[in-house]
Structures are given as C-alpha cells and as structure tokens.
C-alpha positions in Angstrom: 0.0 0.1 0.1 1.4 3.4 -0.9 2.1 6.1 1.8 -0.8 8.2 0.7 -3.2 5.3 0.8 -1.8 4.1 4.3 -2.2 7.9 5.4 -5.8 8.2 4.2 -6.7 4.6 5.9 -5.1 5.7 9.4 -7.0 8.9 9.5 -10.4 7.4 8.5 -9.8 4.9 11.2 -8.7 7.2 13.8 -11.5 9.8 13.2 -14.1 7.1 12.6 -13.3 5.7 16.1 -13.4 9.3 17.7 -16.4 10.8 16.1 -18.7 7.5 15.7 -17.5 5.5 18.7 -16.4 7.8 21.3 -18.4 10.8 20.9 -21.5 9.0 19.1 -22.0 11.9 16.5 -24.8 11.1 14.2 -23.0 12.9 11.1 -19.8 11.3 11.8 -18.9 10.3 8.1 -19.2 13.9 7.3 -16.6 14.9 9.8 -14.4 12.1 8.7 -14.3 13.2 5.2 -13.3 16.6 6.3 -10.3 15.3 8.4 -9.0 13.4 5.4 -8.1 16.9 3.9 -7.7 18.6 7.2 -4.9 20.8 5.8 -7.2 22.7 3.7 -9.7 23.4 6.5 -6.4 24.5 8.8 -5.5 26.9 6.3 -7.7 29.6 7.1 -7.2 29.1 10.8 -3.6 29.6 10.2 -4.1 32.7 8.2 -6.1 34.1 10.7 -3.5 33.5 13.2 -0.6 34.7 11.2 -2.6 38.0 10.6 -2.4 38.7 14.2 1.3 38.0 14.8 3.9 40.4 14.4 6.6 39.6 11.9 9.0 38.3 14.5 6.3 36.2 16.1 5.5 34.8 12.5 9.2 33.5 12.3 8.5 31.2 15.1 8.9 28.7 16.5 5.4 28.0 17.2 4.3 25.1 19.9 0.8 23.6 18.8 -0.3 22.0 22.2 -2.9 19.6 21.2 -2.0 19.1 17.6 -4.0 16.0 17.0 -3.2 14.6 13.6 -1.1 17.5 12.5 -3.0 19.3 9.9 -2.4 22.7 11.5 1.3 21.8 11.8 1.7 20.9 8.2 0.0 24.4 7.2 2.3 26.3 9.4 5.5 24.6 8.4 4.5 24.7 4.7 4.2 28.8 5.2 7.8 28.6 6.5 6.9 28.8 10.3 9.2 26.3 12.5 6.4 24.3 14.4 6.5 21.7 17.1 3.2 19.5 17.6 2.5 18.0 21.1 -0.2 15.3 21.8 -0.6 12.8 24.3 -2.8 10.4 21.8 -0.6 7.6 20.4 -2.9 7.1 17.3 -2.5 10.7 16.4 1.3 10.8 16.7 1.3 7.8 14.4 -0.4 9.6 11.9 1.7 12.9 12.6 4.9 10.5 11.6 3.2 9.3 8.5 2.8 13.0 7.5 6.0 14.1 8.2 7.6 11.3 6.5 5.3 11.9 3.3 6.0 15.6 3.4 9.7 15.7 4.7 11.7 17.2 7.4 10.4 20.8 6.9 6.8 19.4 7.8 7.7 20.2 11.6 8.4 18.0 14.6 6.0 16.1 16.6 6.5 15.3 20.2 4.0 12.8 22.4 3.5 14.5 25.7 0.9 15.6 28.0 -0.1 19.4 27.9 0.5 19.6 31.6 4.2 18.1 31.3 5.7 19.7 28.2 9.5 18.4 27.6 10.7 21.7 26.7 13.1 24.3 28.4 12.1 27.8 29.1 11.9 30.4 26.3 11.9 28.2 23.3 8.8 29.2 21.6 7.8 32.5 20.3 4.1 31.5 20.0 2.1 29.0 22.0 -1.2 27.8 20.2 -4.0 25.4 21.4 -7.0 24.9 19.4 -10.0 23.0 20.2 -7.6 20.7 22.5 -8.3 22.2 26.0 -11.3 20.1 26.7 -8.9 17.2 26.3 -6.5 17.7 28.8 -6.5 16.4 32.3 -5.8 19.3 34.0 -6.7 22.8 32.5 -5.5 24.8 35.4 -1.9 23.0 35.1 -2.1 23.6 31.1 -3.4 27.2 31.1 -3.5 28.7 34.5 -4.8 28.0 37.9 -6.9 31.4 37.9 -4.9 33.0 40.7 -2.0 34.2 38.4 0.2 31.3 38.9 2.4 30.0 35.9 1.3 26.9 34.0 3.0 24.3 32.1 2.3 26.2 28.6 2.9 29.9 30.1 6.0 29.0 32.5 8.0 26.3 30.7 7.8 27.1 27.1 7.6 30.9 26.1 9.9 33.6 26.9 8.9 37.0 28.0 6.6 38.8 25.3 5.6 35.2 24.1 1.8 35.4 23.1 -0.6 32.4 23.8 -3.9 31.4 22.4 -6.3 28.7 23.2 -9.8 27.9 22.0 -12.3 25.4 23.3 -15.5 24.8 21.2 -15.2 27.7 18.7 -14.5 30.1 21.8 -11.1 31.4 21.5 -9.2 32.2 24.9 -6.1 34.1 25.6 -4.3 34.1 28.7 -0.9 36.1 29.8 1.4 34.1 31.9 -0.1 36.1 34.7 -3.5 34.4 34.0 -5.7 37.5 33.6 -7.0 38.2 30.1 -9.2 36.2 28.1 -10.6 37.1 24.9 -12.8 35.7 21.8 -16.3 35.2 20.6 -18.2 31.8 19.6 -17.1 30.9 16.0 -14.6 33.9 15.8 -11.1 33.7 15.0 -8.3 33.4 17.5 -7.4 36.9 19.0 -4.3 37.3 21.1 -5.0 39.8 24.1 -1.9 39.2 26.1 1.9 38.2 25.9 3.4 35.9 28.6 5.0 37.7 31.3 2.9 41.1 30.8 
C-alpha cells in the first residue's frame, strides 16, 4: 500500500473511532471526510493566526499544544514557520509521523506528551497555540492557568517574556498571559491574542 493510501486509511480509522465510537456523533462520516483533507480546513485558521502576529512572531517557533493529527502543523510548516506539535494520543502521533515522512523534514516536529508536562526548556517558543484541545487535557489549570495568576506548564516552561499564547475550546478562543488575567474571543470567531506571556 502506498504512503498516501496508508495515511488516508489511518486518518479514516482514527477519526471514525473518535467521532462515531467515542463521541457518538450522528453525522460522523461527514466529519471524517473533512479530516481526510484537514490541511485545507486548517489553512484559513493559520492565516487568521498569522495575521494577528508580528513579523518576528511569524518567524516562530510555534508550539501547537494538542496538535491532533498534525494538519495545522503541516500548514504552518509549509508557510515557513518552524513548528512543534504536541499531543498525548499515540494514534494521532502515528499519523503525524506518516505526514512527516510524506512531506519531509520541513513539515515540523511532533512530540508525544501531556500538555501538563511539556518536555521543553523555558523560552523556546515565540507562540503557543492550543485550538480545540483544552477540553481534552487532564488539568486545565496546569495547562493554562490556575486562575490565581500562577504560571502554568504552557506559560511558564515554554515561552519567554513577550510570548503570545492562544487557546480555544468549542469555537471560543481564549487567550491568557502568564499572569492568567485576560481572556478574549467570541463563539465562532477567529483566535484573537489579548496578552503576552510575562506582561
């Protein structure tokens, strides 16, 4: 079986299991079909994020927390932004490995890790991005902020001062600085960045 065919089959299996078996969504097959070409769907999302960033931030590197099967990462890397995708799911990471093999080294790096225990030293990333993944973490408080201003894994360990961060859940973007204060966004709107980590 060709790499393309293997990749399509693995994506179909992975998202059928997720949408049909785990979530029980009635229209699961439509969602699976969209995921088979997820890079097309992720391109507008990346464009919206890129429009919000300064030229320095667009140069990356970007950390995508909860990268899933890597569609956003492939789009970002194809646009020339250094990107690292992190996800805890082994099946998603297998698909990311296939995409990286298909697209080559410039398609970004992928690391299997919990969002609450990122394996990166301080100040590595210029942008931390988390879209439709926060609802999957074991501890939102440890991933984003404890609400009292304490640093979280994403805001303490990865970005340096001035780093932007954005999260979104169920179409509701939310941005927090490392001091935990500001949130932003509206249902269905593009991600908006309200603060810089360390502000």
